[in-house]
C-alpha positions as CSV (number, residue, x, y, z in Angstrom):
1,M,-55.2,-5.4,49.2
2,A,-52.7,-7.2,47.0
3,A,-52.9,-7.1,43.3
4,H,-53.1,-10.5,41.5
5,G,-49.7,-11.6,40.2
6,F,-47.6,-9.1,42.1
7,A,-46.2,-11.6,44.5
8,D,-45.2,-13.9,41.6
9,K,-43.6,-11.0,39.8
10,Y,-41.8,-9.2,42.6
11,G,-41.2,-11.9,45.2
12,Q,-41.9,-11.1,48.9
13,W,-42.6,-7.5,48.4
14,A,-45.1,-5.5,50.5
15,V,-47.8,-4.7,48.0
16,I,-49.7,-1.4,48.4
17,A,-53.0,-0.9,46.8
18,A,-55.9,1.4,47.7
19,A,-56.2,1.2,51.5
20,S,-53.3,-1.0,52.4
21,E,-50.3,0.1,54.5
22,G,-47.2,1.9,53.4
23,V,-48.3,4.7,51.1
24,G,-51.6,6.5,50.5
25,A,-54.0,5.4,47.9
26,S,-53.7,8.6,45.9
27,L,-49.9,8.3,45.7
28,A,-50.2,4.8,44.5
29,D,-52.6,6.0,41.8
30,Q,-50.3,8.8,40.7
31,L,-47.3,6.5,40.5
32,A,-49.2,4.0,38.5
33,S,-50.4,6.7,36.1
34,R,-46.7,7.5,35.4
35,G,-45.9,3.9,34.4
36,I,-44.3,3.1,37.8
37,D,-45.6,-0.1,39.4
38,S,-42.8,-0.8,41.8
39,V,-40.7,1.2,44.3
40,D,-37.6,-0.1,45.9
41,V,-36.7,1.9,49.1
42,A,-33.6,1.8,51.2
43,L,-34.9,3.4,54.4
44,V,-33.2,4.5,57.6
45,Q,-34.6,2.7,60.6
46,N,-37.5,4.5,62.3
47,S,-37.4,7.4,59.9
48,G,-41.2,7.3,59.8
49,P,-42.8,9.8,57.3
50,S,-39.4,10.8,55.9
51,F,-39.9,8.0,53.3
52,V,-43.0,9.8,51.9
53,H,-41.1,13.1,52.1
54,G,-38.2,11.7,50.1
55,L,-40.4,9.9,47.6
56,A,-42.2,13.2,46.9
57,K,-39.0,14.9,46.2
58,V,-37.8,12.2,43.8
59,T,-41.1,11.8,41.9
60,G,-42.2,15.4,41.9
61,I,-45.6,14.2,43.1
62,N,-46.9,16.4,45.9
63,G,-49.8,15.9,48.2
64,G,-52.2,13.1,49.0
65,F,-49.7,11.0,51.0
66,C,-50.2,9.2,54.2
67,Y,-47.7,6.9,56.0
68,S,-50.4,4.9,57.8
69,P,-53.3,3.2,56.3
70,C,-55.6,5.5,54.2
71,R,-59.2,5.2,53.2
72,P,-59.2,5.1,49.4
73,S,-61.3,7.0,47.0
74,P,-63.4,4.7,44.9
75,A,-61.4,5.8,41.9
76,Y,-58.3,4.2,43.4
77,V,-59.5,0.7,44.2
78,S,-57.9,-0.9,41.2
79,T,-54.5,0.8,41.7
80,S,-51.6,-1.3,42.8
81,V,-48.0,-0.5,43.3
82,A,-45.4,-2.9,44.7
83,L,-43.3,-1.5,47.6
84,R,-40.2,-3.2,49.1
85,V,-38.6,-1.5,52.1
86,R,-35.1,-2.7,52.8
87,P,-33.0,-1.6,55.9
88,A,-30.3,0.9,55.1
89,A,-27.0,-1.1,55.2
90,S,-24.7,1.9,54.8
91,A,-23.5,3.9,57.8
92,Q,-23.2,6.9,55.5
93,I,-26.9,6.7,54.8
94,E,-27.6,6.8,58.6
95,Q,-25.3,9.7,59.1
96,T,-26.7,11.9,56.3
97,G,-30.3,10.8,56.7
98,R,-30.7,10.2,53.0
99,V,-33.7,8.4,51.6
100,I,-32.8,6.2,48.6
101,V,-35.6,5.3,46.2
102,T,-35.4,3.2,43.1
103,L,-38.3,3.6,40.8
104,V,-38.7,0.5,38.6
105,E,-40.7,1.0,35.4
106,R,-43.4,-1.3,34.2
107,E,-42.0,-4.4,32.6
108,H,-41.9,-3.9,28.8
109,D,-42.7,-6.9,26.6
110,F,-41.2,-6.4,23.2
111,A,-42.0,-9.9,22.1
112,K,-45.7,-10.0,22.6
113,P,-47.8,-10.7,19.5
114,W,-49.2,-7.7,17.8
115,A,-53.0,-7.2,18.0
116,K,-54.7,-9.0,15.1
117,R,-56.6,-5.8,14.2
118,R,-53.4,-3.9,13.7
119,V,-51.8,-6.7,11.8
120,R,-54.8,-6.7,9.4
121,I,-54.4,-3.0,8.9
122,Y,-50.7,-3.4,8.2
123,A,-51.4,-6.1,5.6
124,W,-54.0,-3.9,3.9
125,C,-51.5,-1.0,3.8
126,F,-48.8,-3.2,2.3
127,A,-51.2,-4.5,-0.3
128,V,-52.5,-1.1,-1.3
129,A,-49.0,0.3,-1.6
130,T,-47.8,-2.7,-3.6
131,I,-50.7,-2.5,-6.0
132,I,-50.2,1.2,-6.6
133,A,-46.4,0.8,-7.2
134,V,-46.8,-2.2,-9.5
135,G,-49.9,-0.8,-11.1
136,V,-48.4,2.5,-12.1
137,I,-45.2,0.8,-13.5
138,I,-47.3,-1.5,-15.7
139,G,-50.0,1.0,-16.5
140,V,-47.5,3.6,-17.8
141,G,-45.3,0.9,-19.4
142,V,-48.1,-0.5,-21.6
143,G,-49.7,2.9,-22.3
144,L,-52.8,2.7,-20.0
145,L,-51.6,5.7,-18.0
146,P,-50.0,8.8,-19.4
147,M,-46.2,9.3,-19.1
148,A,-46.8,12.7,-17.4
149,P,-45.7,14.3,-14.1
150,G,-49.3,14.4,-13.0
151,T,-49.4,10.6,-13.0
152,G,-46.4,10.6,-10.7
153,V,-48.0,13.1,-8.3
154,V,-51.2,11.0,-7.9
155,A,-49.3,7.7,-7.7
156,C,-46.9,9.2,-5.1
157,F,-49.8,10.4,-2.9
158,L,-51.6,7.0,-3.1
159,F,-48.4,5.1,-2.4
160,I,-47.2,7.1,0.6
161,T,-50.6,7.5,2.4
162,P,-50.8,3.8,3.5
163,V,-47.3,4.3,5.0
164,F,-48.7,7.0,7.3
165,V,-51.8,4.9,8.1
166,A,-49.5,2.1,9.2
167,F,-47.4,4.5,11.3
168,V,-50.4,5.9,13.1
169,T,-52.0,2.5,13.6
170,S,-48.9,1.2,15.5
171,W,-49.6,3.7,18.3
172,I,-53.3,2.8,18.8
173,D,-54.3,0.1,21.3
174,V,-57.2,-2.1,20.5
175,P,-60.0,-2.3,23.2
176,G,-58.7,-4.1,26.3
177,E,-55.1,-3.6,25.4
178,N,-52.7,-1.7,27.6
179,R,-49.3,-1.4,26.0
180,T,-46.5,0.8,27.5
181,T,-45.3,3.7,25.4
182,L,-42.0,1.9,24.9
183,E,-43.9,-1.1,23.5
184,K,-45.8,1.1,21.1
185,A,-42.6,2.8,20.0
186,N,-41.0,-0.6,19.5
187,E,-43.9,-1.7,17.2
188,F,-43.7,1.6,15.3
189,Q,-39.9,1.1,14.8
190,M,-40.3,-2.5,13.6
191,I,-42.9,-1.3,11.0
192,W,-40.6,1.6,10.0
193,F,-37.5,-0.5,9.6
194,V,-39.3,-2.7,7.1
195,V,-40.8,0.3,5.3
196,A,-37.4,2.0,5.1
197,A,-35.6,-1.0,3.9
198,A,-38.0,-3.0,1.7
199,A,-40.4,-0.3,0.5
200,S,-37.9,2.2,-0.6
201,E,-34.2,2.1,-0.2
202,L,-33.6,-1.5,-1.2
203,W,-36.1,-1.2,-4.1
204,W,-36.2,2.3,-5.6
205,E,-32.8,3.7,-4.4
206,L,-30.8,0.5,-5.0
207,A,-32.2,0.1,-8.5
208,W,-31.4,3.8,-9.2
209,L,-27.9,3.4,-7.9
210,I,-27.2,0.5,-10.2
211,G,-29.0,2.0,-13.2
212,D,-27.1,5.3,-12.8
213,V,-23.7,3.5,-12.8
214,L,-24.7,1.6,-15.9
215,G,-25.9,4.8,-17.6
216,W,-29.5,3.8,-17.7
217,M,-31.0,6.7,-15.8
218,H,-30.8,9.4,-18.5
219,L,-34.5,8.8,-19.0
220,T,-36.9,10.7,-21.3
221,E,-40.7,10.7,-22.0
222,K,-40.0,8.1,-24.7
223,Q,-39.0,5.4,-22.1
224,P,-42.3,4.6,-20.3
225,W,-40.9,1.6,-18.4
226,G,-38.6,3.9,-16.6
227,F,-41.5,6.1,-15.4
228,I,-41.0,5.2,-11.7
229,F,-37.6,7.0,-11.8
230,W,-38.4,9.6,-14.5
231,Y,-41.4,11.2,-12.6
232,Y,-39.1,12.0,-9.6
233,G,-36.3,13.0,-11.9
234,V,-38.3,15.7,-13.6
235,A,-38.9,17.2,-10.1
236,D,-35.2,16.8,-9.1
237,V,-33.1,16.6,-12.3
238,R,-30.0,15.3,-10.5
239,Y,-31.6,11.8,-10.7
240,L,-31.5,12.1,-14.5
241,N,-28.1,13.8,-14.9
242,S,-25.9,11.4,-13.0
243,D,-24.9,13.7,-10.1
244,G,-22.0,12.3,-8.1
245,S,-22.9,13.9,-4.8
246,L,-26.5,12.7,-5.0
247,W,-25.2,9.2,-5.8
248,A,-23.1,9.2,-2.7
249,M,-26.0,10.3,-0.5
250,E,-28.2,7.6,-1.9
251,A,-25.5,5.0,-1.4
252,A,-25.2,6.0,2.2
253,V,-29.0,5.7,2.7
254,V,-29.1,2.3,1.0
255,G,-26.3,1.1,3.4
256,G,-28.3,2.4,6.3
257,A,-31.4,0.6,5.1
258,T,-29.5,-2.6,4.9
259,I,-28.4,-2.2,8.5
260,L,-32.0,-1.6,9.5
261,L,-33.2,-4.7,7.8
262,V,-30.5,-6.9,9.4
263,A,-31.3,-5.3,12.8
264,W,-35.0,-5.9,12.3
265,W,-34.3,-9.6,11.8
266,K,-32.1,-9.8,14.9
267,L,-34.6,-7.9,17.1
268,K,-37.4,-10.3,16.0
269,A,-35.2,-13.2,17.0
270,A,-34.0,-11.6,20.3
271,G,-37.4,-11.4,22.0
272,N,-37.0,-9.8,25.4
273,D,-33.4,-10.8,25.9
274,P,-31.6,-7.5,26.8
275,A,-28.2,-8.8,25.8
276,K,-29.4,-9.8,22.3
277,R,-31.4,-6.6,21.8
278,I,-28.8,-4.0,22.7
279,R,-26.3,-4.5,19.8
280,P,-28.9,-4.3,17.0
281,L,-30.6,-1.3,18.7
282,W,-27.3,0.5,18.7
283,W,-26.9,-0.2,15.0
284,T,-30.4,1.1,14.3
285,F,-29.5,4.3,16.2
286,F,-26.4,4.8,14.2
287,S,-28.2,4.1,10.9
288,M,-31.1,6.4,11.6
289,S,-28.8,9.2,12.7
290,M,-26.9,8.8,9.4
291,M,-30.1,8.8,7.4
292,V,-31.4,12.0,9.0
293,T,-28.1,13.6,8.3
294,V,-28.3,12.7,4.7
295,F,-31.8,14.1,4.3
296,F,-30.5,17.3,6.0
297,I,-27.7,17.6,3.5
298,Y,-30.1,16.7,0.6
299,Y,-32.3,19.7,1.2
300,V,-29.9,22.2,2.7
301,A,-27.4,21.8,-0.1
302,E,-30.1,22.7,-2.6
303,A,-31.5,25.5,-0.5
304,R,-28.1,27.1,-0.4
305,H,-28.2,27.8,-4.1
306,G,-31.9,28.4,-4.5
307,F,-33.0,24.9,-5.5
308,P,-31.4,25.0,-9.0
309,D,-32.1,21.3,-9.6
310,F,-35.8,21.6,-8.8
311,P,-37.1,23.2,-12.0
312,R,-40.8,22.3,-11.5
313,R,-41.9,24.7,-8.8
314,G,-45.6,23.9,-9.0
315,F,-47.5,23.4,-5.7
316,W,-48.2,19.7,-6.3
317,D,-44.7,18.9,-7.5
318,I,-43.2,20.5,-4.4
319,S,-45.8,19.4,-1.8
320,I,-46.3,15.9,-2.9
321,V,-43.2,14.7,-4.8
322,L,-40.5,16.5,-2.9
323,I,-42.0,16.8,0.6
324,Y,-44.9,14.4,1.2
325,E,-43.1,11.4,-0.4
326,N,-40.0,12.0,1.8
327,L,-41.8,12.8,5.0
328,P,-41.9,9.2,6.4
329,W,-38.1,9.0,5.9
330,V,-37.6,12.2,7.9
331,I,-40.3,11.9,10.6
332,A,-39.9,8.2,11.5
333,P,-36.2,8.4,12.4
334,L,-36.8,11.6,14.4
335,I,-39.5,9.8,16.4
336,S,-37.6,6.6,16.7
337,L,-34.2,7.9,17.9
338,P,-35.3,9.0,21.4
339,F,-37.3,5.9,22.0
340,V,-34.4,3.7,20.9
341,A,-32.2,5.5,23.4
342,K,-34.9,5.0,26.1
343,Q,-35.2,1.3,25.3
344,L,-31.4,1.0,25.5
345,G,-31.4,2.6,28.9
346,Y,-34.2,0.3,30.1
347,L,-32.3,-2.8,28.8
348,Y,-29.0,-1.7,30.4
349,G,-30.9,-1.2,33.6
350,K,-32.4,-4.7,33.5
351,I,-28.9,-6.2,33.0
352,A,-27.5,-4.2,35.9
353,L,-30.4,-5.3,38.2
354,T,-30.0,-8.9,37.1
355,S,-26.3,-8.8,37.8
356,A,-26.8,-7.2,41.2
357,S,-29.4,-9.8,42.2
358,T,-27.3,-12.8,41.2
359,R,-24.1,-11.8,43.1
360,P,-22.7,-14.5,45.4
361,T,-24.1,-14.6,49.0
362,G,-22.3,-12.2,51.3
363,Q,-22.0,-9.4,48.8
364,T,-24.4,-6.5,49.1
365,A,-26.5,-5.9,45.9
366,Q,-26.8,-2.2,45.4
367,P,-29.8,-1.3,43.3
368,T,-29.7,1.5,40.8
369,T,-30.9,4.5,42.8
370,V,-32.4,7.9,42.7
371,V,-31.3,9.8,45.7
372,A,-33.3,12.4,47.6
373,H,-31.7,14.3,50.5
374,D,-34.1,14.1,53.4
375,T,-33.8,17.2,55.6
376,A,-36.8,16.1,57.7
377,H,-35.0,13.0,59.0
378,G,-34.0,13.2,62.6
């Protein structure tokens, strides 16, 4: 019961699905539910059920196996897993009776177009955030809105909320869509890189860095056109007092955001090419690690001395301005870092498999393997 497209994708592989030979239907279903749609097996000749025994030890899936054809439960009829059995070429394998299994993840498509519904939501989020940011600057500047901390609290909440909406949206499939977790994480990261670079660091922080050097950031209530910096400065007075340590932290974050923006551009151009994706991904990993470190220093340095630079201790000042506004820049890197590492591992694996499969005739291509010692083999 071969699945459509498997032969084209995997070549002359035995395809197992539901009641077909090789592995029981329930095992195929369990493998597929874990994102595994192909299994490469180096099997000692005539080892019989030892394959199933070894596969169980490697995957941690127990029960429901059968080596001969099985009758499927109706729930498994759409399950398909590709299985290639290759003879064990190594005498050492025959001597030790090991079963070598390579579990190949689902192919990840990092270049597929994003769902139109999500793109519309991203566009709305960008539009709302832009209107809020520009609106509050002009509104306070011309006197339509009060030059008061409360205005900043409300504007901050309205500006950051669309960022969270975009983040959550990136993880939700539209009906009929079936992205891998790594594909969802990649879309989340691409949204985050733009938010980090364009929506904050290369706008607010960069302008503040330049203004501080030029002596323009000693703002007061009589300078309404500087409200976008003043409202945060009344919560953290270092932004109005030209603090050298803070300036250095912000400079590091702006540098990291620049790296993210360049990497974002390179990743868009790279498509699914592993060689082109790896370097910018490493740069994003470095940049996000640095940004998380800066945020850690930002808060811990103040906590050490009892937050002396945070004079406004009201609930809304702390919860919205100092916490809620900064949450995306703390949460997003912490979510992204492990997925960037996982994507790098996947890409390096693809390069290794491609290299092994293109070796000159006469050389044995050794797949990347997970090894299970099979004590049942005789």
